[in-house]
NUDOMI-758372 format. One line per field, with one value per residue (C-alpha): x, y, z; residue in one letter. Coordinates in pm, 1 decimal, padded with zeros to 6 digits. Example, Ala and Ser with C-alpha at 12.3 -4.5 7.8 and 13.67 -1.06 7.14 Angstrom:
u <- (01230.0/01367.0) $
v <- (-00450.0/-00106.0) $
w <- (00780.0/00714.0) $
r <- (a/s) $
***
This chain:
u <- (02299.8/02311.0/01968.5/01834.3/01748.8/01374.7/01403.8/01593.7/01306.7/01035.2/01222.2/01295.9/00946.2/00805.3/01026.5/00930.7/00559.2/00610.5/00787.3/00489.9/00254.1/00475.0/00545.9/00177.1/00107.6/00357.5/00262.3/-00098.6/00006.0/00201.4/-00117.2/-00327.9/-00536.2/-00579.1/-00894.4/-00985.0/-00808.7/-00836.4/-01189.9/-01452.4/-01716.0/-01980.6/-01819.6/-01804.3/-02172.0/-02269.8/-02071.0/-02086.8/-01881.8/-01897.1/-01515.4/-01419.6/-01113.7/-01038.9/-00667.8/-00469.4/-00174.9/00172.1/00315.6/00366.8/00568.0/00828.3/00977.2/00913.4/01113.8/01411.8/01402.1/01374.3/01732.9/01879.5/02019.8/02330.2/02506.4/02782.7/03057.5/03398.9/03685.5/03960.1/04185.5/03921.1/03830.3/03470.9/03383.6/03224.9/03155.7/02963.1/02763.3/02683.0/02546.0/02363.6/02162.9/02124.9/01928.0/01731.5/01861.6/01897.5/01518.9/01428.4/01661.1/01443.8/01150.8/01393.9/01491.5/01133.4/01043.9/01333.3/01228.6/00866.2/00907.0/01260.7/01439.1/01439.6/01678.2/01886.5/01943.9/02242.4/02208.9/02259.4/01927.4/02051.8/02399.1/02540.0/02393.4/02395.0/02073.4/02038.4/01666.5/01519.8/01295.3/01014.2/01059.2/00776.4/00967.0/01315.9/01506.4/01884.6/02043.1/02395.3/02679.7/02655.9/02871.2/02951.6/02692.3/02815.8/02856.6/02551.3/02515.7/02172.7/01943.2/01609.5/01347.9/00988.6/00709.8/00359.9/00221.8/-00133.8/-00108.6/00228.5/00463.3/00835.0/01147.0/01499.4/01770.1/02126.0/02361.7/02705.4/02859.3/02871.6/02802.3/02478.7/02154.0/01826.9/01495.8/01167.5/00787.6/00476.0/00092.5/-00041.3/-00303.1/-00215.8/00010.6/00168.4/00528.0/00811.4/00920.7/01220.4/01123.5/01002.3/00769.9/00948.6/01261.9/01392.9/01398.6/01784.7/01806.2/01884.4/01687.6/01980.3/02333.5/02651.7/02653.7/02854.9/02964.1/03118.6/03049.3/02863.1/02499.8/02393.1/02116.0/02187.6/01976.8/01920.2/01838.9/01708.4/01804.8/01962.8/02099.9/02367.2/02114.0/01799.4/01616.8/01581.0/01321.1/01056.4/01055.0/00683.4/00722.3/00758.2/00500.1/00217.6/00090.0/00080.5/-00084.1/-00355.8/-00413.0/-00434.9/-00691.6/-00913.0/-00882.0/-00979.2/-01287.9/-01372.6/-01326.6/-01558.9/-01821.4/-01818.5/-01808.7/-02129.8/-02306.8/-02161.8/-01992.0/-02291.6/-02446.1/-02757.5/-03055.3/-03347.4/-03673.8/-03709.7/-04024.8/-04278.0/-04475.1/-04361.5/-04518.1/-04803.4/-05096.2/-05438.9/-05543.2/-05896.4/-06123.9/-06336.8/-06609.0/-06361.3/-06371.5/-06036.6/-05935.5/-05588.1/-05253.1/-04920.2/-04577.2/-04480.4/-04174.2/-03862.2/-03802.0/-04074.3/-03901.3/-03576.7/-03744.5/-03955.2/-03675.6/-03926.5/-04063.7/-04338.6/-04308.0/-04644.6/-04596.7/-04470.5/-04110.5/-04030.1/-03684.0/-03420.3/-03106.3/-02792.3/-02535.1/-02193.2/-02046.4/-01765.0/-01412.4/-01271.2/-00916.4/-00888.5/-00864.0/-00636.3/-00386.7/-00345.6/-00305.2/-00039.3/00149.7/00134.1/00260.0/00546.5/00623.1/00630.2/00870.6/01104.9/01114.5/01155.7/01395.1/01150.1/01164.3/00854.5/00809.2/00749.1/00461.9/00299.8/00380.2/00440.9/00730.9/00676.4/00975.6/01222.5/01593.1/01804.3/02023.0/01723.8/01575.9/01925.8/01919.0/01573.9/01668.4/01997.7/01835.6/01694.6/02023.8/02212.9/01967.2/02002.6/02362.9/02354.6/02128.6/02380.2/02644.8/02444.4/02267.0/02607.8/02764.5/02485.6/02522.4/02890.7/02833.3/02570.5/02836.9/03096.6/02858.9/02805.0/03177.0/03211.0/02928.8/03140.6/03454.7/03630.4/03781.9/04018.2/03736.9/03520.3/03795.5/03827.5/03463.9/03456.7/03710.7/03551.8/03240.9/02918.4/02882.5/02569.9/02385.1/02418.2/02166.2/02143.5/01910.1/02050.1/01958.2/02174.2/02314.1/02415.1/02600.2/02759.9/02889.3/03026.4/03196.9/03347.3/03504.4/03632.9/03777.5/03954.8/04176.4/04265.2/04024.7/04022.2/03738.6/03648.4/03613.3/03382.8/03164.1/03102.3/02950.9/02685.4/02364.5/02234.3/02557.3/02650.6/02993.8/02910.3/02852.5/03163.2/03357.7/03180.2/03266.8/03632.8/03645.5/03483.6/03740.8/04033.2/03891.7/03872.2/04223.3/04355.1/04173.7/04329.8/04679.7/04647.7/04541.3/04189.1/04006.2/03730.0/03673.3/03530.6/03247.9/02970.4/02865.1/03110.5/03189.9/03018.8/03305.5/03106.0/03098.0/03409.3/03611.9/03677.5/03326.0/03119.5/02919.0/02545.2/02462.8) $
v <- (-03958.5/-03578.8/-03412.5/-03175.3/-02825.7/-02913.4/-03212.0/-03015.5/-02740.4/-03000.0/-03169.0/-02836.0/-02708.7/-03013.7/-02975.3/-02609.2/-02699.9/-02907.2/-02614.7/-02384.8/-02576.8/-02546.2/-02169.5/-02101.9/-02280.9/-02070.3/-01757.7/-01806.2/-01858.8/-01529.0/-01358.6/-01504.8/-01705.0/-02030.9/-02259.3/-02340.1/-02660.0/-02873.6/-02803.8/-03091.5/-03158.0/-03069.4/-02725.5/-02671.9/-02765.4/-02519.6/-02221.5/-02294.9/-02013.5/-01772.6/-01781.8/-01804.7/-01567.2/-01514.2/-01543.6/-01430.3/-01407.7/-01457.2/-01607.2/-01257.8/-01139.6/-01391.1/-01335.5/-00962.3/-00941.8/-01101.8/-00921.4/-00575.5/-00625.4/-00767.9/-00454.8/-00473.9/-00142.0/-00207.8/-00459.2/-00487.4/-00609.8/-00863.8/-00583.3/-00445.1/-00141.2/-00059.7/-00135.6/00188.7/00034.7/-00254.3/-00011.1/00204.2/-00110.4/-00219.8/00111.5/00149.2/-00181.0/-00058.7/-00372.2/-00172.8/-00173.9/-00496.1/-00720.3/-00677.8/-00838.2/-01120.9/-01183.8/-01182.6/-01419.7/-01639.7/-01646.9/-01726.7/-01971.3/-02110.7/-01951.5/-01672.2/-01594.1/-01315.9/-01271.2/-01073.9/-00987.8/-00712.3/-00676.1/-00399.3/-00508.3/-00199.2/-00163.3/-00454.0/-00520.0/-00716.7/-00838.3/-01074.3/-01377.3/-01555.3/-01914.7/-02001.9/-01842.0/-01962.1/-02266.9/-02366.9/-02718.3/-02788.3/-03008.3/-03337.2/-03342.7/-02968.4/-02767.3/-02418.5/-02473.9/-02410.6/-02638.5/-02521.7/-02227.1/-02156.1/-01875.0/-01919.9/-01674.6/-01627.5/-01336.6/-01464.6/-01593.3/-01770.2/-01940.4/-01856.4/-02030.2/-01911.5/-02190.6/-02113.4/-02413.4/-02408.8/-02703.1/-02538.9/-02174.3/-02157.5/-01973.9/-02127.4/-01930.2/-02141.3/-02054.2/-02238.1/-02151.1/-02105.7/-02338.5/-02604.3/-02898.5/-02799.6/-02851.5/-02610.8/-02417.2/-02190.0/-01842.8/-01591.3/-01362.8/-01033.9/-01092.1/-00885.6/-01059.9/-01074.9/-01156.2/-01530.1/-01724.9/-01932.4/-01796.8/-01813.3/-01669.2/-01345.2/-01399.1/-01730.5/-02077.5/-01944.3/-01953.9/-01593.2/-01707.6/-01722.5/-01885.8/-01714.7/-02019.8/-01989.7/-02252.2/-02482.3/-02811.6/-03051.2/-03321.6/-03126.9/-02846.9/-02481.1/-02430.1/-02169.6/-01976.3/-02037.5/-02414.2/-02449.4/-02170.9/-02319.5/-02585.4/-02351.0/-02084.2/-02337.8/-02418.7/-02044.6/-01960.3/-02247.3/-02166.0/-01805.1/-01924.6/-02141.3/-01845.5/-01607.0/-01884.1/-01917.4/-01546.9/-01527.3/-01800.3/-01842.2/-01527.9/-01408.2/-01565.7/-01767.2/-01775.3/-02035.8/-02042.2/-02358.2/-02509.6/-02328.1/-02385.1/-02198.4/-01850.1/-01855.2/-01625.4/-01708.4/-01682.5/-01534.9/-01524.9/-01234.2/-01316.2/-01327.3/-01689.4/-01875.4/-02091.6/-02177.4/-02061.8/-01951.9/-01914.7/-01555.1/-01432.9/-01415.0/-01059.7/-00927.3/-01034.6/-00891.4/-00549.8/-00540.6/-00672.6/-00797.7/-01156.9/-01261.0/-01598.3/-01697.3/-02060.8/-02154.6/-02282.6/-02133.3/-01997.2/-01852.2/-02043.8/-01898.9/-02059.9/-01903.1/-01747.1/-01933.7/-01858.5/-01735.4/-01708.2/-02074.9/-02007.2/-01710.6/-01894.6/-02164.1/-01917.5/-01717.7/-02054.1/-02127.9/-01771.5/-01832.5/-02151.1/-01965.0/-01702.9/-01982.3/-02205.8/-01902.9/-01701.7/-01394.2/-01162.7/-01201.3/-00826.6/-00855.1/-01103.5/-01001.9/-00627.7/-00641.2/-00411.6/-00275.3/-00160.3/-00345.3/-00215.6/-00161.0/-00463.0/-00693.2/-00576.9/-00659.3/-00989.3/-01086.5/-00996.8/-01207.4/-01503.4/-01294.5/-01108.0/-01428.0/-01570.7/-01259.7/-01272.9/-01648.4/-01534.1/-01253.4/-01512.8/-01742.5/-01460.8/-01267.3/-01549.2/-01545.2/-01165.3/-01170.4/-01411.9/-01180.6/-00892.7/-01113.1/-01177.5/-00813.0/-00755.5/-01043.3/-00900.9/-00582.4/-00768.0/-00690.9/-01033.3/-00905.1/-00709.0/-01027.8/-01228.2/-00947.0/-00945.0/-01325.3/-01304.7/-00993.9/-00942.4/-00771.2/-00477.6/-00523.2/-00285.8/-00378.5/-00651.5/-00526.0/-00242.3/00019.9/00370.6/00665.2/00712.5/00353.6/00385.0/00710.5/00557.0/00246.9/00448.6/00684.3/00393.1/00242.3/00596.9/00587.6/00261.6/00447.2/00272.9/00473.1/00706.6/00521.9/00199.6/00388.4/00547.6/00204.4/00092.0/00365.4/00205.4/00317.1/00508.6/00408.6/00389.3/00701.7/00900.0/00789.1/00905.0/01244.0/01258.9/01184.6/01471.4/01705.8/01603.3/01649.4/02007.8/02093.4/01978.9/02168.7/02486.5/02455.7/02400.1/02681.2/02923.6/02974.4/02906.0/03155.4/02961.8/02662.9/02887.5/03084.5/03058.6/02903.6/03050.5/02870.2/02707.6/02719.5/03098.0/03282.1/03427.9/03738.2/03797.9/04034.9/03861.6/03957.4/04165.5) $
w <- (-04166.7/-04077.3/-04012.8/-04288.8/-04174.5/-04218.2/-03998.7/-03743.4/-03739.5/-03695.5/-03410.2/-03236.2/-03282.1/-03115.0/-02827.3/-02815.2/-02800.8/-02490.7/-02316.8/-02407.6/-02181.7/-01870.9/-01960.6/-01971.6/-01654.2/-01452.2/-01641.8/-01539.1/-01172.4/-01196.2/-01329.8/-01059.7/-01319.1/-01151.2/-01101.2/-00742.0/-00625.2/-00314.7/-00274.0/-00211.1/-00479.9/-00212.6/-00175.4/-00547.8/-00589.8/-00331.3/-00440.4/-00813.8/-01002.9/-00705.4/-00658.6/-01024.3/-01090.8/-00712.9/-00613.3/-00319.8/-00553.8/-00387.5/-00697.2/-00821.9/-00520.5/-00534.4/-00868.4/-00844.5/-00525.4/-00704.3/-01032.3/-00873.2/-00744.8/-01079.4/-01239.8/-01470.0/-01463.3/-01725.8/-01842.6/-01739.1/-01949.3/-01851.8/-01743.9/-01497.9/-01718.7/-01812.4/-02172.9/-02305.1/-02645.8/-02491.9/-02275.1/-02579.6/-02776.7/-02466.1/-02438.6/-02813.3/-02814.4/-02501.6/-02338.8/-02015.5/-02006.8/-02180.3/-01979.3/-01685.3/-01882.2/-01977.2/-01627.6/-01514.7/-01777.1/-01697.2/-01315.3/-01401.0/-01699.3/-01620.9/-01911.8/-02174.6/-02462.0/-02601.1/-02974.9/-03110.0/-03478.3/-03731.7/-03910.7/-04139.3/-04157.4/-03970.0/-03625.9/-03392.4/-03200.1/-02882.0/-02846.7/-02592.2/-02685.6/-02489.4/-02412.2/-02646.5/-02938.2/-02911.5/-02834.7/-02802.0/-02814.9/-02686.2/-02796.9/-02624.9/-02298.0/-02347.9/-02156.1/-02258.4/-02626.6/-02835.3/-03139.9/-03278.6/-03222.4/-03359.8/-03332.4/-03425.4/-03465.2/-03639.9/-03808.2/-03810.9/-04178.0/-04173.5/-03927.9/-03963.1/-03845.6/-03847.5/-03768.8/-03675.4/-03695.8/-03547.2/-03739.7/-04077.6/-03970.8/-04183.4/-04118.7/-04264.5/-04296.9/-04368.9/-04368.3/-04376.7/-04359.1/-04000.3/-03848.5/-04114.5/-04118.6/-04423.5/-04524.5/-04435.3/-04742.5/-04810.2/-04684.4/-04950.4/-04744.5/-04635.9/-04839.5/-05120.9/-05454.3/-05451.7/-05086.1/-05013.4/-04755.3/-04655.1/-04601.4/-04414.0/-04066.1/-04090.8/-03724.6/-03811.5/-03643.6/-03341.1/-03252.3/-03180.3/-02946.2/-02581.9/-02298.7/-01976.9/-01761.6/-01406.2/-01136.0/-01393.5/-01286.1/-01421.0/-01509.3/-01498.1/-01690.4/-01555.6/-01303.5/-01237.1/-00913.7/-00896.1/-00895.6/-00510.8/-00443.5/-00659.9/-00419.3/-00129.0/-00352.1/-00432.7/-00074.0/00036.5/-00246.5/-00122.4/00251.9/00173.4/-00023.4/00295.7/00510.4/00303.2/00281.5/00652.1/00713.4/00491.0/00674.2/01016.7/01111.2/01321.5/01621.5/01536.0/01772.5/01810.2/01990.0/02190.9/02348.7/02119.5/01799.1/01492.4/01482.7/01237.3/01130.2/01020.2/00646.3/00611.9/00324.6/00192.8/00449.1/00740.0/00778.6/00872.6/00578.9/00680.0/00830.6/00724.1/00889.5/00977.5/00782.2/00982.3/00841.3/01059.5/01372.4/01245.2/01177.9/01485.9/01703.7/01937.2/01989.8/02228.0/02396.7/02498.2/02596.3/02941.0/02938.7/02602.0/02579.7/02334.6/02258.4/02077.3/01864.4/01868.9/01558.2/01379.0/01487.5/01144.2/01282.4/01251.6/00874.3/00896.2/01126.2/00863.8/00589.9/00778.0/00821.6/00454.5/00369.8/00623.8/00425.3/00095.1/00258.9/00387.8/00077.3/-00168.8/00064.0/00032.4/00340.5/00548.6/00537.1/00157.1/00211.0/00542.1/00543.4/00915.5/01008.0/01349.7/01564.6/01342.3/01360.9/01058.1/01151.6/01194.1/00860.4/00692.1/00865.9/00736.4/00382.9/00396.6/00205.9/-00066.4/-00118.8/-00133.1/-00384.0/-00603.1/-00587.2/-00707.5/-00998.0/-01072.6/-01124.3/-01357.2/-01548.2/-01570.2/-01744.8/-02004.5/-02042.3/-02090.4/-02374.9/-02535.5/-02520.5/-02666.9/-02956.5/-02990.2/-03029.0/-03279.3/-03491.0/-03518.6/-03609.6/-03277.1/-03180.2/-02916.2/-02731.6/-02746.9/-02588.7/-02318.1/-02250.0/-02214.3/-01932.1/-01776.1/-01557.4/-01532.9/-01298.4/-01105.6/-00871.2/-00511.6/-00425.1/-00073.0/-00023.7/00238.8/00336.3/00211.9/00563.0/00583.5/00244.9/00349.0/00673.1/00489.6/00220.6/00480.7/00664.1/00327.0/00263.1/00581.2/00474.3/00147.6/-00084.0/-00411.6/-00485.7/-00805.6/-00625.5/-00366.5/-00633.3/-00786.4/-00459.0/-00459.9/-00580.8/-00919.7/-01017.3/-01373.3/-01532.1/-01729.2/-01415.9/-01261.9/-01566.9/-01540.7/-01158.9/-01250.6/-01507.8/-01244.7/-00984.3/-01231.3/-01332.1/-00969.3/-00887.0/-01197.4/-01076.2/-00726.2/-00865.7/-01109.8/-00837.9/-00984.0/-00668.9/-00757.3/-01067.0/-00856.6/-00759.4/-00936.0/-01303.3/-01561.1/-01901.8/-02201.6/-02385.1/-02709.2/-02705.4/-02866.2/-02595.6/-02807.0/-02870.7/-02667.3/-02391.3/-02364.3/-02062.9) $
r <- (m/a/e/s/p/v/d/i/i/i/r/l/r/a/k/l/e/k/r/k/a/a/a/k/k/w/s/d/y/y/d/g/d/r/p/l/l/f/a/s/p/e/f/r/s/q/t/g/g/l/f/e/g/f/s/d/n/w/c/q/v/v/p/d/a/t/v/e/r/l/m/p/m/g/f/r/l/a/d/g/s/i/d/r/a/a/g/d/a/w/k/a/s/e/a/d/v/e/v/g/l/a/f/l/e/a/l/i/s/g/r/s/f/a/l/v/w/k/p/d/g/v/n/t/e/i/t/f/q/h/v/s/q/a/i/v/e/y/e/p/g/r/r/r/v/r/s/l/g/m/t/l/w/d/d/g/s/h/e/f/a/t/l/f/r/r/a/d/g/m/i/f/r/y/q/r/p/s/r/q/s/g/q/w/e/t/r/t/i/g/l/a/s/s/e/p/a/h/f/a/n/p/m/g/n/v/v/p/l/v/e/l/a/n/r/s/r/l/l/g/k/p/q/s/e/i/q/n/v/a/p/l/q/d/a/v/n/t/l/w/c/h/l/m/t/a/a/d/q/l/a/l/p/a/r/a/v/l/g/m/d/r/p/t/r/e/i/l/d/a/d/g/e/v/i/g/e/e/d/l/p/i/d/r/f/r/s/d/r/l/l/w/l/e/r/e/g/a/q/i/a/e/f/s/a/a/d/l/t/n/y/t/r/v/i/e/v/a/v/r/h/i/a/a/q/t/r/t/p/p/s/y/l/t/g/e/m/v/n/i/s/a/d/a/l/i/a/s/e/a/g/l/v/s/k/v/q/e/r/q/r/f/f/g/a/a/l/r/e/v/m/r/l/e/a/l/s/n/g/e/g/d/r/a/d/a/l/a/l/g/s/v/v/w/r/d/a/q/f/r/s/d/a/q/y/a/d/a/l/t/k/f/k/a/i/n/v/p/d/e/a/l/w/e/r/i/p/g/v/t/p/d/e/i/e/r/w/k/t/m/r/d/d/q/a/a/a/i/v/g/g/n/i/a/g/l/f/g/p/k/a/d/p/t/v/d/a/g/a/e/q/p/q) $
***
């Protein structure tokens, strides 16, 4: 018997709740919000809540180092040309900014989602969803075919669910009161009186919700970049707490007086009679900086200060392990860059560049699907097919200096690589800028052929001003 829409919502919501716990755990690690682990009960009883909230946070550096190199610049069709319509839709939704947040969330939590929809029936919007607010299910045995998708959100008074079903191309919208175990009901809040809560998907039998998965496996779920860092992060935090405790108690040499009674002074009553004695405060010896040893054979002994480098050496090893396991350059973690050549720096970043290129491949497949849905939402089937077979234009994952880029492009030019191909290799250059450069080059060539060499220099006439009108002086 087929599941009803309400049964599907209940099942997917339960699945989503399990993911929320893991997502919050990795998000807390990213924010540095972690309790102190690997510390003995004795240490906890001595320090209490002294180190509450402390974290030497490496879990933030690892995903940040990757996401800062994940920058889609445009979308190429199957014939190799740039899809200007896709670029315009991408910018109109501010997806060029929001996609960075989606990538970061996927690196932290393991996945995020992109929703393609026309909320007003006219303009297509691309929005990105948190892992706790969206979920996708796939057809059995077909990892790329989405059978179900659901978005879930709460406005404080009610919980809302929108279900997309591929089998019949239907969309279902339900609601229920928040903080209660009430039944899901057909949505009425926020809908016009004549607006149906359930309707046929105008895009056809597709689920317009796309998963951006990080480190997905054939028989495993997507993984967080922080998963391998977490145990070492907890160890580093505890080592720092031990180091600071030792620095507070044992960082200075300790001295002791041997072969002598404790220094005391007499306690006198109002008549001057001795009625007892008390120990002299240690502060007096610290302030006077003088101690008389009156007994023969008395001497001063010294206990050496603790060697705190024993802690820092272990912390450095842990940080190097984080760098090796996550392919993060040591320069990102240790900040040590002394007398390093450009070639050595590039070699040290080779692992990170390779990892970013791998993420570009998988995230790029998801982005192609997003833009295919954008074309479908506008009824452009041919463009949708061309985008599905196209590619994403990414910014170069390797950071180089301007001099290095100029040298490389000059050598490519020497072997007759076209100008447009060279311009695409310049980091940060968008397809729109390349089109503008092509226009400027063509105008320059036309001026040379037409003999208007002087027109290449000096101020240009404003084309919006009537040529026959008198120009202002």
